PASELUM-467805 format. One record per atom (N, C-alpha, C, O, CB): y, x, z. Coordinates in nm, 2 decimals, m for minus. Glycine has a CB too. Layout:
+--------+--------+--------+
:     c2 :     c1 :     c3 :
+--------+--------+--------+
:      Y :      X :      Z :
...
+--------+--------+--------+
END
This chain:
+--------+--------+--------+
:     c2 :     c1 :     c3 :
+--------+--------+--------+
:   9.56 :   4.02 :  12.34 :
:   9.40 :   4.10 :  12.24 :
:   9.50 :   4.17 :  12.12 :
:   9.47 :   4.27 :  12.06 :
:   9.23 :   3.94 :  12.13 :
:   9.63 :   4.09 :  12.10 :
:   9.71 :   4.13 :  11.93 :
:   9.75 :   4.29 :  12.04 :
:   9.75 :   4.41 :  12.01 :
:   9.92 :   3.97 :  11.83 :
:   9.76 :   4.23 :  12.14 :
:   9.87 :   4.40 :  12.15 :
:   9.81 :   4.51 :  12.18 :
:   9.88 :   4.61 :  12.17 :
:  10.00 :   4.42 :  12.27 :
:   9.65 :   4.52 :  12.24 :
:   9.58 :   4.58 :  12.24 :
:   9.55 :   4.62 :  12.13 :
:   9.55 :   4.74 :  12.13 :
:   9.51 :   4.55 :  12.28 :
:   9.53 :   4.56 :  12.02 :
:   9.52 :   4.61 :  11.90 :
:   9.60 :   4.71 :  11.82 :
:   9.57 :   4.80 :  11.75 :
:   9.50 :   4.52 :  11.84 :
:   9.73 :   4.66 :  11.86 :
:   9.91 :   4.74 :  11.79 :
:   9.88 :   4.83 :  11.90 :
:   9.92 :   4.95 :  11.88 :
:  10.13 :   4.63 :  11.80 :
:   9.83 :   4.83 :  12.00 :
:   9.83 :   4.97 :  12.09 :
:   9.76 :   5.11 :  12.02 :
:   9.78 :   5.23 :  12.00 :
:   9.74 :   4.93 :  12.23 :
:   9.66 :   5.03 :  12.01 :
:   9.57 :   5.10 :  11.90 :
:   9.56 :   5.17 :  11.88 :
:   9.52 :   5.27 :  11.93 :
:   9.56 :   5.11 :  11.83 :
:   9.64 :   5.12 :  11.73 :
:   9.70 :   5.15 :  11.57 :
:   9.79 :   5.25 :  11.59 :
:   9.79 :   5.35 :  11.52 :
:   9.79 :   5.01 :  11.50 :
:   9.88 :   5.22 :  11.71 :
:  10.01 :   5.28 :  11.73 :
:   9.98 :   5.43 :  11.74 :
:  10.02 :   5.52 :  11.67 :
:  10.09 :   5.23 :  11.85 :
:   9.91 :   5.43 :  11.85 :
:   9.84 :   5.55 :  11.91 :
:   9.76 :   5.64 :  11.80 :
:   9.78 :   5.76 :  11.79 :
:   9.72 :   5.49 :  12.02 :
:   9.68 :   5.54 :  11.73 :
:   9.67 :   5.65 :  11.60 :
:   9.72 :   5.68 :  11.51 :
:   9.67 :   5.78 :  11.45 :
:   9.60 :   5.65 :  11.55 :
:   9.83 :   5.61 :  11.46 :
:   9.96 :   5.66 :  11.39 :
:  10.03 :   5.79 :  11.45 :
:  10.08 :   5.89 :  11.40 :
:  10.07 :   5.54 :  11.39 :
:  10.02 :   5.75 :  11.58 :
:  10.08 :   5.87 :  11.63 :
:  10.04 :   6.04 :  11.66 :
:  10.10 :   6.15 :  11.68 :
:  10.12 :   5.83 :  11.73 :
:   9.85 :   6.00 :  11.64 :
:   9.81 :   6.10 :  11.70 :
:   9.75 :   6.19 :  11.54 :
:   9.73 :   6.31 :  11.51 :
:   9.70 :   6.06 :  11.83 :
:   9.74 :   6.06 :  11.44 :
:   9.75 :   6.17 :  11.30 :
:   9.89 :   6.21 :  11.26 :
:   9.92 :   6.30 :  11.19 :
:   9.68 :   6.10 :  11.16 :
:  10.00 :   6.12 :  11.32 :
:  10.13 :   6.20 :  11.23 :
:  10.14 :   6.36 :  11.32 :
:  10.20 :   6.45 :  11.27 :
:  10.34 :   6.08 :  11.24 :
:  10.08 :   6.37 :  11.43 :
:  10.08 :   6.49 :  11.52 :
:  10.00 :   6.61 :  11.50 :
:  10.01 :   6.73 :  11.54 :
:  10.04 :   6.44 :  11.65 :
:   9.88 :   6.53 :  11.41 :
:   9.74 :   6.62 :  11.33 :
:   9.87 :   6.70 :  11.21 :
:   9.89 :   6.82 :  11.19 :
:   9.54 :   6.47 :  11.23 :
:   9.93 :   6.61 :  11.16 :
:   9.99 :   6.62 :  10.99 :
:  10.10 :   6.77 :  11.07 :
:  10.07 :   6.89 :  11.02 :
:  10.11 :   6.41 :  10.91 :
:  10.18 :   6.76 :  11.15 :
:  10.24 :   6.86 :  11.19 :
:  10.23 :   6.94 :  11.22 :
:  10.31 :   7.03 :  11.20 :
:  10.27 :   6.85 :  11.23 :
:  10.07 :   6.97 :  11.31 :
:  10.04 :   7.10 :  11.30 :
:   9.98 :   7.16 :  11.17 :
:  10.02 :   7.27 :  11.13 :
:   9.95 :   7.11 :  11.39 :
:   9.90 :   7.08 :  11.10 :
:   9.80 :   7.12 :  11.00 :
:   9.95 :   7.22 :  10.89 :
:   9.94 :   7.34 :  10.85 :
:   9.69 :   6.93 :  10.92 :
:  10.06 :   7.12 :  10.86 :
:  10.23 :   7.17 :  10.80 :
:  10.24 :   7.30 :  10.87 :
:  10.25 :   7.40 :  10.79 :
:  10.38 :   7.06 :  10.86 :
:  10.24 :   7.35 :  11.08 :
:  10.27 :   7.44 :  11.06 :
:  10.24 :   7.54 :  11.09 :
:  10.32 :   7.62 :  11.14 :
:  10.33 :   7.43 :  11.06 :
:  10.10 :   7.56 :  11.07 :
:   9.98 :   7.61 :  11.02 :
:   9.98 :   7.69 :  10.91 :
:   9.95 :   7.80 :  10.89 :
:   9.90 :   7.53 :  11.00 :
:  10.03 :   7.55 :  10.81 :
:  10.02 :   7.61 :  10.65 :
:  10.15 :   7.72 :  10.67 :
:  10.15 :   7.84 :  10.65 :
:  10.05 :   7.47 :  10.50 :
:  10.26 :   7.66 :  10.69 :
:  10.38 :   7.75 :  10.73 :
:  10.33 :   7.92 :  10.74 :
:  10.37 :   8.01 :  10.66 :
:  10.44 :   7.69 :  10.89 :
:  10.25 :   7.93 :  10.84 :
:  10.22 :   8.05 :  10.90 :
:  10.08 :   8.16 :  10.77 :
:  10.09 :   8.27 :  10.72 :
:  10.14 :   7.98 :  11.08 :
:  10.01 :   8.09 :  10.77 :
:   9.88 :   8.13 :  10.69 :
:   9.90 :   8.15 :  10.51 :
:   9.87 :   8.25 :  10.44 :
:   9.75 :   7.99 :  10.72 :
:   9.96 :   8.06 :  10.48 :
:  10.03 :   8.06 :  10.27 :
:  10.07 :   8.20 :  10.28 :
:  10.11 :   8.26 :  10.39 :
:  10.21 :   7.92 :  10.20 :
:  10.06 :   8.25 :  10.18 :
:  10.10 :   8.37 :  10.16 :
:  10.29 :   8.37 :  10.09 :
:  10.37 :   8.46 :  10.12 :
:   9.96 :   8.43 :  10.04 :
:  10.30 :   8.26 :  10.01 :
:  10.42 :   8.30 :   9.93 :
:  10.50 :   8.18 :   9.92 :
:  10.43 :   8.10 :   9.87 :
:  10.40 :   8.35 :   9.80 :
:  10.63 :   8.13 :   9.94 :
:  10.77 :   8.08 :   9.99 :
:  10.64 :   7.94 :   9.91 :
:  10.57 :   7.87 :   9.98 :
:  10.97 :   8.14 :   9.91 :
:  10.64 :   7.95 :   9.81 :
:  10.55 :   7.80 :   9.73 :
:  10.49 :   7.74 :   9.77 :
:  10.50 :   7.62 :   9.79 :
:  10.46 :   7.81 :   9.64 :
:  10.38 :   7.85 :   9.83 :
:  10.26 :   7.73 :   9.91 :
:  10.36 :   7.72 :  10.08 :
:  10.45 :   7.64 :  10.08 :
:  10.02 :   7.82 :   9.93 :
:  10.35 :   7.74 :  10.12 :
:  10.43 :   7.73 :  10.25 :
:  10.54 :   7.65 :  10.20 :
:  10.58 :   7.58 :  10.29 :
:  10.48 :   7.88 :  10.32 :
:  10.60 :   7.64 :  10.11 :
:  10.77 :   7.50 :  10.09 :
:  10.63 :   7.36 :  10.06 :
:  10.62 :   7.24 :  10.10 :
:  10.95 :   7.54 :   9.84 :
:  10.58 :   7.42 :  10.01 :
:  10.45 :   7.28 :   9.96 :
:  10.35 :   7.24 :  10.11 :
:  10.31 :   7.13 :  10.13 :
:  10.30 :   7.36 :   9.81 :
:  10.34 :   7.32 :  10.17 :
:  10.24 :   7.24 :  10.28 :
:  10.38 :   7.18 :  10.39 :
:  10.36 :   7.09 :  10.47 :
:  10.10 :   7.38 :  10.39 :
:  10.46 :   7.23 :  10.36 :
:  10.57 :   7.24 :  10.47 :
:  10.60 :   7.08 :  10.45 :
:  10.58 :   7.00 :  10.53 :
:  10.72 :   7.36 :  10.45 :
:  10.66 :   7.03 :  10.27 :
:  10.68 :   6.93 :  10.27 :
:  10.60 :   6.83 :  10.30 :
:  10.61 :   6.74 :  10.37 :
:  10.72 :   6.92 :  10.20 :
:  10.49 :   6.89 :  10.22 :
:  10.41 :   6.75 :  10.21 :
:  10.35 :   6.70 :  10.36 :
:  10.35 :   6.58 :  10.39 :
:  10.27 :   6.77 :  10.11 :
:  10.32 :   6.76 :  10.42 :
:  10.30 :   6.70 :  10.55 :
:  10.41 :   6.66 :  10.62 :
:  10.41 :   6.54 :  10.65 :
:  10.24 :   6.76 :  10.63 :
:  10.50 :   6.73 :  10.66 :
:  10.63 :   6.69 :  10.71 :
:  10.70 :   6.52 :  10.64 :
:  10.78 :   6.44 :  10.70 :
:  10.72 :   6.83 :  10.64 :
:  10.63 :   6.50 :  10.52 :
:  10.67 :   6.37 :  10.49 :
:  10.61 :   6.24 :  10.55 :
:  10.64 :   6.13 :  10.59 :
:  10.65 :   6.37 :  10.38 :
:  10.46 :   6.35 :  10.51 :
:  10.35 :   6.25 :  10.56 :
:  10.32 :   6.22 :  10.72 :
:  10.26 :   6.12 :  10.76 :
:  10.23 :   6.30 :  10.50 :
:  10.37 :   6.33 :  10.78 :
:  10.37 :   6.32 :  10.95 :
:  10.46 :   6.19 :  10.97 :
:  10.43 :   6.08 :  10.99 :
:  10.44 :   6.48 :  11.05 :
:  10.58 :   6.25 :  10.95 :
:  10.72 :   6.16 :  10.99 :
:  10.67 :   6.03 :  10.91 :
:  10.76 :   5.95 :  10.93 :
:  10.90 :   6.23 :  10.92 :
:  10.59 :   5.98 :  10.85 :
:  10.60 :   5.88 :  10.82 :
:  10.49 :   5.78 :  10.85 :
:  10.48 :   5.66 :  10.83 :
:  10.62 :   5.89 :  10.71 :
:  10.39 :   5.86 :  10.91 :
:  10.30 :   5.83 :  11.07 :
:  10.36 :   5.78 :  11.20 :
:  10.36 :   5.67 :  11.24 :
:  10.23 :   5.96 :  11.14 :
:  10.43 :   5.91 :  11.27 :
:  10.52 :   5.91 :  11.39 :
:  10.54 :   5.76 :  11.40 :
:  10.50 :   5.66 :  11.46 :
:  10.67 :   6.00 :  11.37 :
:  10.70 :   5.80 :  11.26 :
:  10.79 :   5.63 :  11.28 :
:  10.68 :   5.49 :  11.20 :
:  10.74 :   5.38 :  11.19 :
:  10.99 :   5.64 :  11.16 :
:  10.61 :   5.50 :  11.18 :
:  10.52 :   5.42 :  11.17 :
:  10.47 :   5.36 :  11.33 :
:  10.45 :   5.25 :  11.38 :
:  10.42 :   5.49 :  11.08 :
:  10.45 :   5.47 :  11.38 :
:  10.37 :   5.42 :  11.51 :
:  10.46 :   5.35 :  11.60 :
:  10.44 :   5.24 :  11.65 :
:  10.31 :   5.54 :  11.61 :
:  10.59 :   5.42 :  11.60 :
:  10.67 :   5.41 :  11.68 :
:  10.74 :   5.25 :  11.67 :
:  10.78 :   5.18 :  11.76 :
:  10.75 :   5.53 :  11.66 :
:  10.74 :   5.20 :  11.54 :
:  10.76 :   5.08 :  11.45 :
:  10.64 :   4.99 :  11.51 :
:  10.66 :   4.87 :  11.51 :
:  10.75 :   5.12 :  11.28 :
:  10.52 :   5.04 :  11.55 :
:  10.43 :   4.89 :  11.57 :
:  10.43 :   4.92 :  11.68 :
:  10.34 :   4.85 :  11.72 :
:  10.28 :   4.84 :  11.50 :
:  10.49 :   5.01 :  11.82 :
:  10.53 :   4.99 :  11.97 :
:  10.69 :   4.94 :  11.97 :
:  10.77 :   4.99 :  12.05 :
:  10.51 :   5.14 :  12.07 :
:  10.71 :   4.87 :  11.89 :
:  10.92 :   4.84 :  11.90 :
:  10.93 :   4.70 :  11.92 :
:  11.01 :   4.66 :  11.99 :
:  11.03 :   4.89 :  11.73 :
:  10.81 :   4.59 :  11.83 :
:  10.78 :   4.47 :  11.81 :
:  10.96 :   4.43 :  11.73 :
:  11.02 :   4.51 :  11.66 :
:  10.72 :   4.40 :  11.98 :
:  11.01 :   4.33 :  11.75 :
:  11.07 :   4.29 :  11.65 :
:  11.24 :   4.28 :  11.70 :
:  11.28 :   4.18 :  11.76 :
:  10.99 :   4.14 :  11.60 :
:  11.34 :   4.37 :  11.69 :
:  11.37 :   4.40 :  11.81 :
:  11.47 :   4.54 :  11.66 :
:  11.42 :   4.60 :  11.57 :
:  11.20 :   4.45 :  11.96 :
:  11.63 :   4.52 :  11.72 :
:  11.68 :   4.63 :  11.66 :
:  11.63 :   4.75 :  11.69 :
:  11.68 :   4.82 :  11.61 :
:  11.79 :   4.64 :  11.68 :
:  11.54 :   4.82 :  11.78 :
:  11.48 :   4.94 :  11.74 :
:  11.42 :   4.96 :  11.59 :
:  11.43 :   5.06 :  11.52 :
:  11.39 :   4.96 :  11.83 :
:  11.34 :   4.85 :  11.57 :
:  11.28 :   4.82 :  11.42 :
:  11.31 :   4.85 :  11.33 :
:  11.25 :   4.91 :  11.25 :
:  11.27 :   4.72 :  11.37 :
:  11.44 :   4.81 :  11.33 :
:  11.54 :   4.79 :  11.21 :
:  11.60 :   4.97 :  11.13 :
:  11.60 :   5.03 :  11.02 :
:  11.69 :   4.70 :  11.30 :
:  11.64 :   4.98 :  11.28 :
:  11.66 :   5.13 :  11.28 :
:  11.58 :   5.21 :  11.29 :
:  11.62 :   5.32 :  11.26 :
:  11.73 :   5.17 :  11.37 :
:  11.42 :   5.22 :  11.32 :
:  11.32 :   5.29 :  11.28 :
:  11.31 :   5.31 :  11.12 :
:  11.30 :   5.41 :  11.06 :
:  11.20 :   5.22 :  11.34 :
:  11.32 :   5.16 :  11.08 :
:  11.30 :   5.15 :  10.97 :
:  11.36 :   5.20 :  10.84 :
:  11.32 :   5.21 :  10.73 :
:  11.30 :   5.07 :  10.98 :
:  11.51 :   5.23 :  10.90 :
:  11.63 :   5.28 :  10.81 :
:  11.62 :   5.44 :  10.80 :
:  11.66 :   5.50 :  10.70 :
:  11.77 :   5.24 :  10.87 :
:  11.56 :   5.50 :  10.94 :
:  11.52 :   5.61 :  10.92 :
:  11.45 :   5.66 :  10.87 :
:  11.48 :   5.76 :  10.81 :
:  11.51 :   5.65 :  10.97 :
:  11.29 :   5.60 :  10.87 :
:  11.21 :   5.58 :  10.73 :
:  11.26 :   5.57 :  10.62 :
:  11.33 :   5.66 :  10.64 :
:  11.13 :   5.48 :  10.71 :
:  11.27 :   5.55 :  10.57 :
:  11.37 :   5.46 :  10.47 :
:  11.44 :   5.65 :  10.35 :
:  11.42 :   5.70 :  10.24 :
:  11.56 :   5.31 :  10.62 :
:  11.55 :   5.69 :  10.52 :
:  11.60 :   5.79 :  10.52 :
:  11.53 :   5.91 :  10.44 :
:  11.53 :   5.94 :  10.32 :
:  11.61 :   5.80 :  10.64 :
:  11.46 :   5.98 :  10.56 :
:  11.36 :   6.05 :  10.54 :
:  11.24 :   6.01 :  10.45 :
:  11.16 :   6.10 :  10.47 :
:  11.34 :   6.06 :  10.64 :
:  11.20 :   5.92 :  10.36 :
:  11.12 :   5.92 :  10.31 :
:  11.18 :   5.95 :  10.12 :
:  11.11 :   5.98 :  10.02 :
:  11.05 :   5.79 :  10.37 :
:  11.33 :   5.95 :  10.12 :
:  11.40 :   6.00 :   9.99 :
:  11.41 :   6.13 :   9.97 :
:  11.38 :   6.20 :   9.88 :
:  11.52 :   5.96 :   9.98 :
:  11.49 :   6.18 :  10.14 :
:  11.53 :   6.26 :  10.13 :
:  11.50 :   6.39 :  10.17 :
:  11.59 :   6.48 :  10.17 :
:  11.60 :   6.22 :  10.16 :
:  11.31 :   6.43 :  10.22 :
:  11.25 :   6.50 :  10.23 :
:  11.24 :   6.59 :  10.09 :
:  11.30 :   6.69 :  10.06 :
:  11.16 :   6.44 :  10.28 :
:  11.15 :   6.53 :  10.02 :
:  11.08 :   6.51 :   9.91 :
:  11.17 :   6.59 :   9.83 :
:  11.14 :   6.70 :   9.79 :
:  11.06 :   6.38 :   9.88 :
:  11.32 :   6.50 :   9.80 :
:  11.45 :   6.58 :   9.74 :
:  11.46 :   6.75 :   9.80 :
:  11.45 :   6.85 :   9.74 :
:  11.60 :   6.48 :   9.79 :
:  11.49 :   6.72 :   9.92 :
:  11.51 :   6.87 :   9.94 :
:  11.42 :   6.95 :   9.95 :
:  11.46 :   7.05 :  10.00 :
:  11.57 :   6.90 :  10.02 :
:  11.25 :   6.95 :   9.92 :
:  11.17 :   7.02 :   9.92 :
:  11.15 :   7.03 :   9.76 :
:  11.06 :   7.10 :   9.72 :
:  11.07 :   6.98 :  10.01 :
:  11.24 :   6.93 :   9.62 :
:  11.23 :   7.00 :   9.52 :
:  11.37 :   7.09 :   9.49 :
:  11.39 :   7.15 :   9.39 :
:  11.19 :   6.91 :   9.42 :
:  11.45 :   7.08 :   9.58 :
:  11.60 :   7.13 :   9.56 :
:  11.56 :   7.27 :   9.58 :
:  11.59 :   7.35 :   9.49 :
:  11.72 :   7.08 :   9.67 :
:  11.48 :   7.31 :   9.70 :
:  11.46 :   7.40 :   9.71 :
:  11.38 :   7.50 :   9.64 :
:  11.38 :   7.62 :   9.65 :
:  11.45 :   7.39 :   9.80 :
:  11.30 :   7.43 :   9.57 :
:  11.19 :   7.50 :   9.46 :
:  11.25 :   7.54 :   9.35 :
:  11.22 :   7.64 :   9.28 :
:  11.07 :   7.42 :   9.42 :
:  11.36 :   7.41 :   9.32 :
:  11.43 :   7.46 :   9.23 :
:  11.55 :   7.62 :   9.22 :
:  11.57 :   7.70 :   9.13 :
:  11.48 :   7.34 :   9.22 :
:  11.61 :   7.58 :   9.37 :
:  11.68 :   7.71 :   9.39 :
:  11.59 :   7.86 :   9.38 :
:  11.62 :   7.95 :   9.31 :
:  11.74 :   7.70 :   9.52 :
:  11.46 :   7.86 :   9.47 :
:  11.40 :   7.97 :   9.47 :
:  11.38 :   8.01 :   9.31 :
:  11.41 :   8.12 :   9.25 :
:  11.26 :   7.96 :   9.56 :
:  11.34 :   7.92 :   9.26 :
:  11.30 :   7.92 :   9.08 :
:  11.39 :   7.98 :   8.96 :
:  11.39 :   8.06 :   8.86 :
:  11.29 :   7.76 :   9.03 :
:  11.49 :   7.90 :   9.04 :
:  11.63 :   7.99 :   8.93 :
:  11.67 :   8.12 :   9.02 :
:  11.78 :   8.18 :   8.99 :
:  11.82 :   7.87 :   8.90 :
:  11.62 :   8.16 :   9.10 :
:  11.63 :   8.29 :   9.20 :
:  11.56 :   8.39 :   9.19 :
:  11.57 :   8.49 :   9.27 :
:  11.62 :   8.27 :   9.32 :
:  11.45 :   8.36 :   9.07 :
:  11.33 :   8.42 :   9.03 :
:  11.23 :   8.47 :   9.07 :
:  11.15 :   8.53 :   9.01 :
:  11.35 :   8.49 :   8.98 :
:  11.21 :   8.44 :   9.22 :
:  11.13 :   8.42 :   9.34 :
:  11.01 :   8.40 :   9.29 :
:  10.98 :   8.29 :   9.27 :
:  11.17 :   8.32 :   9.42 :
:  10.93 :   8.46 :   9.28 :
:  10.79 :   8.45 :   9.25 :
:  10.64 :   8.43 :   9.30 :
:  10.63 :   8.46 :   9.42 :
:  10.79 :   8.52 :   9.22 :
:  10.54 :   8.39 :   9.26 :
:  10.46 :   8.39 :   9.30 :
:  10.39 :   8.51 :   9.44 :
:  10.48 :   8.58 :   9.49 :
:  10.41 :   8.37 :   9.18 :
:  10.27 :   8.53 :   9.48 :
:  10.27 :   8.61 :   9.52 :
:  10.13 :   8.70 :   9.51 :
:  10.08 :   8.79 :   9.58 :
:  10.32 :   8.57 :   9.61 :
:  10.09 :   8.62 :   9.42 :
:   9.94 :   8.66 :   9.37 :
:   9.93 :   8.80 :   9.28 :
:   9.82 :   8.82 :   9.22 :
:   9.87 :   8.52 :   9.28 :
:  10.05 :   8.89 :   9.26 :
:  10.03 :   9.03 :   9.19 :
:  10.06 :   9.08 :   9.31 :
:  10.11 :   9.19 :   9.30 :
:  10.12 :   9.08 :   9.07 :
:  10.04 :   9.03 :   9.46 :
:  10.10 :   9.10 :   9.54 :
:   9.97 :   9.15 :   9.67 :
:   9.96 :   9.25 :   9.75 :
:  10.24 :   9.00 :   9.60 :
:   9.88 :   9.03 :   9.65 :
:   9.76 :   9.03 :   9.76 :
:   9.65 :   9.14 :   9.71 :
:   9.61 :   9.18 :   9.59 :
:   9.67 :   8.87 :   9.77 :
:   9.64 :   9.17 :   9.80 :
:   9.53 :   9.31 :   9.73 :
:   9.42 :   9.24 :   9.71 :
:   9.38 :   9.12 :   9.73 :
:   9.49 :   9.46 :   9.83 :
:   9.38 :   9.36 :   9.66 :
:   9.24 :   9.27 :   9.61 :
:   9.20 :   9.19 :   9.42 :
:   9.11 :   9.20 :   9.33 :
:   9.26 :   9.12 :   9.74 :
:   9.33 :   9.10 :   9.43 :
:   9.34 :   9.06 :   9.33 :
:   9.33 :   9.09 :   9.19 :
:   9.37 :   9.20 :   9.17 :
:   9.40 :   9.03 :   9.35 :
:   9.28 :   9.03 :   9.04 :
:   9.30 :   9.09 :   8.91 :
:   9.47 :   9.12 :   8.90 :
:   9.51 :   9.23 :   8.87 :
:   9.24 :   8.98 :   8.77 :
:   9.52 :   9.04 :   8.94 :
:   9.64 :   9.12 :   8.88 :
:   9.70 :   9.22 :   8.97 :
:   9.76 :   9.31 :   8.91 :
:   9.75 :   9.03 :   8.85 :
:   9.70 :   9.23 :   9.11 :
:   9.70 :   9.32 :   9.18 :
:   9.64 :   9.47 :   9.10 :
:   9.70 :   9.57 :   9.07 :
:   9.63 :   9.27 :   9.31 :
:   9.50 :   9.44 :   9.08 :
:   9.48 :   9.60 :   9.06 :
:   9.49 :   9.58 :   8.88 :
:   9.42 :   9.65 :   8.80 :
:   9.28 :   9.68 :   9.13 :
:   9.55 :   9.51 :   8.84 :
:   9.63 :   9.57 :   8.67 :
:   9.74 :   9.64 :   8.69 :
:   9.76 :   9.73 :   8.62 :
:   9.70 :   9.43 :   8.55 :
:   9.81 :   9.61 :   8.80 :
:   9.93 :   9.65 :   8.86 :
:   9.94 :   9.77 :   8.90 :
:  10.01 :   9.86 :   8.86 :
:   9.97 :   9.58 :   8.95 :
:   9.85 :   9.78 :   8.97 :
:   9.82 :   9.90 :   9.04 :
:   9.76 :  10.05 :   8.90 :
:   9.77 :  10.17 :   8.91 :
:   9.68 :   9.83 :   9.18 :
:   9.72 :   9.98 :   8.81 :
:   9.65 :  10.06 :   8.67 :
:   9.78 :  10.06 :   8.62 :
:   9.84 :  10.17 :   8.65 :
:   9.53 :  10.00 :   8.56 :
:   9.85 :   9.98 :   8.56 :
:   9.96 :  10.00 :   8.51 :
:  10.06 :  10.11 :   8.56 :
:  10.12 :  10.19 :   8.49 :
:  10.01 :   9.88 :   8.52 :
:  10.06 :  10.10 :   8.70 :
:  10.18 :  10.16 :   8.77 :
:  10.10 :  10.32 :   8.79 :
:  10.19 :  10.39 :   8.74 :
:  10.23 :  10.06 :   8.94 :
:  10.01 :  10.39 :   8.82 :
:   9.91 :  10.46 :   8.81 :
:   9.97 :  10.55 :   8.65 :
:  10.03 :  10.65 :   8.64 :
:   9.76 :  10.36 :   8.80 :
:   9.91 :  10.44 :   8.54 :
:   9.93 :  10.52 :   8.43 :
:  10.07 :  10.57 :   8.39 :
:  10.10 :  10.67 :   8.34 :
:   9.89 :  10.45 :   8.34 :
:  10.14 :  10.47 :   8.43 :
:  10.32 :  10.49 :   8.46 :
:  10.35 :  10.64 :   8.48 :
:  10.42 :  10.71 :   8.40 :
:  10.40 :  10.40 :   8.61 :
:  10.29 :  10.69 :   8.61 :
:  10.32 :  10.79 :   8.75 :
:  10.28 :  10.92 :   8.64 :
:  10.36 :  11.00 :   8.59 :
:  10.19 :  10.77 :   8.95 :
:  10.15 :  10.90 :   8.61 :
:  10.08 :  11.01 :   8.55 :
:  10.20 :  11.02 :   8.38 :
:  10.29 :  11.10 :   8.34 :
:   9.88 :  10.95 :   8.53 :
:  10.17 :  10.93 :   8.34 :
:  10.28 :  10.94 :   8.21 :
:  10.46 :  11.03 :   8.26 :
:  10.52 :  11.11 :   8.18 :
:  10.32 :  10.72 :   8.17 :
:  10.50 :  10.99 :   8.44 :
:  10.61 :  11.06 :   8.46 :
:  10.59 :  11.23 :   8.47 :
:  10.66 :  11.32 :   8.42 :
:  10.65 :  11.01 :   8.59 :
:  10.49 :  11.23 :   8.53 :
:  10.42 :  11.33 :   8.61 :
:  10.42 :  11.44 :   8.47 :
:  10.48 :  11.55 :   8.48 :
:  10.24 :  11.27 :   8.69 :
:  10.35 :  11.41 :   8.33 :
:  10.34 :  11.50 :   8.22 :
:  10.47 :  11.48 :   8.15 :
:  10.49 :  11.57 :   8.07 :
:  10.22 :  11.47 :   8.12 :
:  10.57 :  11.39 :   8.16 :
:  10.72 :  11.44 :   8.11 :
:  10.77 :  11.54 :   8.21 :
:  10.80 :  11.66 :   8.17 :
:  10.83 :  11.30 :   8.11 :
:  10.77 :  11.51 :   8.32 :
:  10.82 :  11.60 :   8.40 :
:  10.80 :  11.74 :   8.37 :
:  10.89 :  11.81 :   8.35 :
:  10.76 :  11.58 :   8.51 :
:  10.67 :  11.77 :   8.37 :
:  10.61 :  11.93 :   8.33 :
:  10.65 :  12.00 :   8.22 :
:  10.67 :  12.12 :   8.21 :
:  10.48 :  11.93 :   8.31 :
:  10.64 :  11.88 :   8.09 :
:  10.75 :  11.98 :   8.00 :
:  10.83 :  11.99 :   8.00 :
:  10.86 :  12.10 :   7.97 :
:  10.77 :  11.99 :   7.90 :
:  10.92 :  11.91 :   8.03 :
:  11.05 :  11.96 :   8.05 :
:  11.11 :  12.03 :   8.17 :
:  11.23 :  12.02 :   8.20 :
:  11.12 :  11.85 :   8.04 :
:  11.06 :  12.09 :   8.23 :
:  11.04 :  12.19 :   8.30 :
:  11.22 :  12.31 :   8.27 :
:  11.34 :  12.34 :   8.31 :
:  10.86 :  12.25 :   8.23 :
:  11.12 :  12.34 :   8.20 :
:  11.26 :  12.47 :   8.15 :
:  11.39 :  12.39 :   8.08 :
:  11.49 :  12.46 :   8.07 :
:  11.20 :  12.61 :   8.00 :
:  11.40 :  12.28 :   8.05 :
:  11.50 :  12.24 :   8.02 :
:  11.59 :  12.21 :   8.11 :
:  11.71 :  12.20 :   8.07 :
:  11.48 :  12.17 :   7.95 :
:  11.54 :  12.20 :   8.25 :
:  11.68 :  12.16 :   8.38 :
:  11.69 :  12.29 :   8.39 :
:  11.78 :  12.35 :   8.46 :
:  11.66 :  12.06 :   8.58 :
+--------+--------+--------+
END
């Protein structure tokens, strides 16, 4: 009876881990900019790995494999968020910005477009004034 419960719990953890890995992959494809993609990948990667390795630990029983899986889980638990944080800091220092201003239809996009159109009109006016100086 206990083996059946452990097997069902393990299967549930493995299935949830696979679901979170797939949702992270969809997030990588669907989100607009680097920061949101990285957030989707980092959060779901850590949770999915925890669930998958936890499910495998339930199946392993008391053995050396359980100890090794525990070490793997501990390693990933600390390194995955650290790697995500390092990537975000590197992107921030390289002045990589969010994609809100580039999304069509957003308020920032309309304001940027209005400013660029006004600057282009001013540039055209300046060129027509300085035609005789060239």
